[in-house]
N, C-alpha and C positions, 0 to 999 in steps of 0.2 A: 579567583575566576573573574574573568572579565564581565565588564557591564555594558560593554559595546552591543548596540543593536544593528543586526543586518539591516541595511538600506532597502527602502521600499523605492521601487523604481517611479519616478516622476517624470513629467515631460512638459514641455513648453506651454505658454497659453495658448489656448486654441487645440492644442493636439491632443490626439486621441489618449483614453486611459487603456493602456495595453496589459494593465495589471501588475502582478508582481514580476513576471518573466517575459512575457511578449512572444511574438510569432516566430522568432527567430531563433528561440531559446532550446534547449535540448528537454527541457520540462514539457514544452508544449508538444515536441514530436514525439516523444516517449509516451505521454501521459494520453495521447491520441490513439495510440496503437491498439487494435483489438485484442491483444495479448495482455493488456494491463490488468484484465480481470484474473489471469491466471496467476500473474505475478502478486496480486493483491492477497490471494488465497494462500500462495507460497508464504508469505509474510505474515499472516495470521496462524499458520501452523508453526512458522519459527518462533514467533513472539511468544507461543504458548510455552515453550521448553524453558521459559524463565518462571520459576515457580511463584515469585512474587507478582510477576505480570499475570500469571493463570489464576491466580488466586483473586487478583483486583478485578478482574472479568467476571469471575465465579461469584464473588461475593456483592458486586457492585452494579450489575447488569443483567438485564431478563435474557442473555445470550439464549439459554436453553429455550425458553419460550418465544423469542423472537429473532430466530436466526436470520431470515430474511430482512428483518429492519434493521440489524444491525450491519449487513453487509451494504444494504441501501444506503445508509446514512455514511458509513465509510467512504462509500464511492462517490456521494455527492458532497461530501467535505474536500476530498482530493479534485473534484472536478470544478468546484468553486474557487479553491486556492490557485489553481492552475490558471483557469481560462476567465474567472470572473475580474471584476474591476478592482482596484485597491481597495475601496470601501467595503465591497463583498467579501474580499479575502479576509481583513482585518475584522470584519464581524464576525466571519465564521469563526477564526481564530480565537476571539473572546468568547464566543459561545463554549466552545470547547474547553478553554482555560477555567470559565465559571463552572462548569460541570465536574472537571476535575478536582477544581479546589474545595468541592463540597463532598467529596469521596474520601473514605478510608479504608483500608482492609486490615485483616490480622492475619498475620504469619502462624499457620497452624502447628508448626513445629515448634516454635519458640514462645508464641502467645502474644508477641511485640507486635503493637501496631504501627502502620505507615500509612504515609500519603499516595494516594493514586499519583498526583503530579510530582512525585520523587524524580527529580532529574535523571537518575542512573537509569529509571525505569522508562520515562519518556524517551531518553537517549537510545534506548535498545529497542524500542517500538521504531523510532523512528530509523535505525541503521537496518532493522529487517525489511522495513519497505524498500529503501533504497538498494540495498543489496539486492533483493527480489526482482525489483523493477530492471536493473542492469541484467543479471543473470539470465532471467527467463528471455527477456527481448533479444539478446546476443545469442543464446541458443535457440530461438525461434526464425533467426536468419535476419535480424535487424542489424544494419551496419552501425556499430560503435566501436569506433577505434580508441584509444587510449585517452587520447584528447577530448573526445566527446563525453567520456565516461566520467572523467575528472570534472569536466563542466557540468555536468548535471549533479554530481554529487555537490559540488559548490553550490549551484543554484540551490538546491533542497536545504542548505543551511536556513534560508529565509524561511522556508516553510517550518524548521524547527523552531523558530522563535516564536511564530505564532502560536504554537501551544506551549509556551512558557519556558522554553530552553534559551540559555545564552549560546552565542555564535562558538564558543569555544567548549561548548559542551558535545557537539556532533562534528563527525569527521568532515573534512574540507577536500578529500581525495580520496581516489580509492585506496591508496594505501594505509590511509590513516581510517578507512572503513574497514579493510581487511584486520587490521589490528586490533581494532575495536572489538569485531566479532570474536578473534582469537582470546582477547583478554576475558571476555564475558564467559566464554565456553565452561571454565570449569564450575561456573554456579548453575548450568542447565541441569535439568531432570525432567525425565517424563513421569511427571507425577499422576495421580489418579485423575486430578482435574485436568492436567495437560492432554490426557488420552481422552477424555470425555470431550474437550473443546475440539480436540482434532476429529473424532466422529463426528460430531456436529457438522463440521467443515465438510467432511467426507461424505455424510449420507444424513444431509438435513431433512428434517420432515417436509414432505411432499404433499398436497391435495391428493386424495385418490383418484379424482378425475383427470389429474394431470400426470400422474405417477407412470404410466405406461410409458409415454414420450420422454416426460422430463427428467425421470430417474437415470436411465442410459446415458442422457447426455450431460447430466451433471456428473454422474460417475466418473466418466470420460476425462472431462475438463477438471474437476477437482482432483481426481487420480493423478492425473497430470502436475498438477501444483504438488502434490506430494512426491511424487518421482523427481522432479526438480529440486527437492531439498539437499542441501550439501551432504555429503556422504556421513558425516559425522553427525548430521543432525538426525538422518536416519537411523544411524546407529544407536544413537540416545534413544527415540522412540522405541526401537527394536519391535516393529511391527512386520516380520516377515511373511505372513501369509495373507498380506492384502490382494484383492483381486484385480483383474484388469490394468489399466494404465498404472495405477500406483505402485504395481509390482514391477515396473520398467525400471532399468539401470543404465547408467553412461550413456552411451552413443545411442542406444535405442529410444531413450527420453528425448535425447536432442533431436532424432528425427521424426517422433510423435510430436514435438513442439513445432517443429518446420510444418509438418502435415496440418494440424490444427489451424496455423494462423493462415495458411495458403486457402484452407477450407473458409475462414472468417472472412478472408479478405474477397474472396470468390463471390460469398452470399452480400457482401457490402457492395460488390460489384452489379449485381443483380437487383438489389433492394437500396436505392439512393437514400431513404432516410436513415439507413444504417451506417451509412458512411462516415458520419462524424455523430458525436452525442450533442444533447442540446447545447449545453453550456459552451462547446468550441464552436457551434454554429452561430448562437449568440455573438460569442465575441467576435467572429470573423464579419457579421453584419454590423456590429458597433464600430471597428474600425474601418470598413467601408463606407459607412455614413458620411454625407457631406457634414461639415463642423455645425451647421446650424440645426441638425438633426440629431447630434448627439447627446445622450443623457450621462456625462460623464461625472 
């Protein structure tokens, strides 16, 4: 295994700190899209099919008691790593590594313990996210040719190193990503824990006062995330009676993803503060600031 670390982007004296990727990267473009949330939910559903990954979440997190907290922390981590300064991204990665290093789980079938920061588990989680971003955004109408997709996978190698992986542990292009997912498939199962975690993604607890409006909206978004899973993953879950968007297949899912993205972009056009998240907005302000006002 290589010990080479992916490089951190640096710039000349007085230049702005654009972070790990920069405004011309595929990571900036794709992670700013309103469909990133659907991609993130698809990634969680896909990750849960790995029994060891599912058990690690079940045994070492308060996911059931704090679904929204986990989603918020994951979203915050991706935003900081993508749009933050080099120092902010490295700090976020160090924080995650420290949390993982202190965690262990037990395989209920064998009784054997394992570390949460096991490279194979981290690589699986990494690949699920990268694959979900590419699949959901492409099917939602975002232009992504093969060169763009390969560039995104390669950029995300840097994100993988932040959580403790070596560059050689993760795919560097879409073909390697496809092969990695294929190679892990024999180990995947819809365990009881996986189904529980999926149910919390599809139907999380919502305060009663918000439920009449929030529940249908969330069901549509999370249902589409499930519908966007690869057909082999849906077969593993074997949940044919899901209602609404989760029951969509094939072209119907693609049409629904297109429609949702158009709706979200329409809302962004009407409500300017929703056009970009706070971390992206902060990054643009940082890069536009005169040198004497930068705090890089």
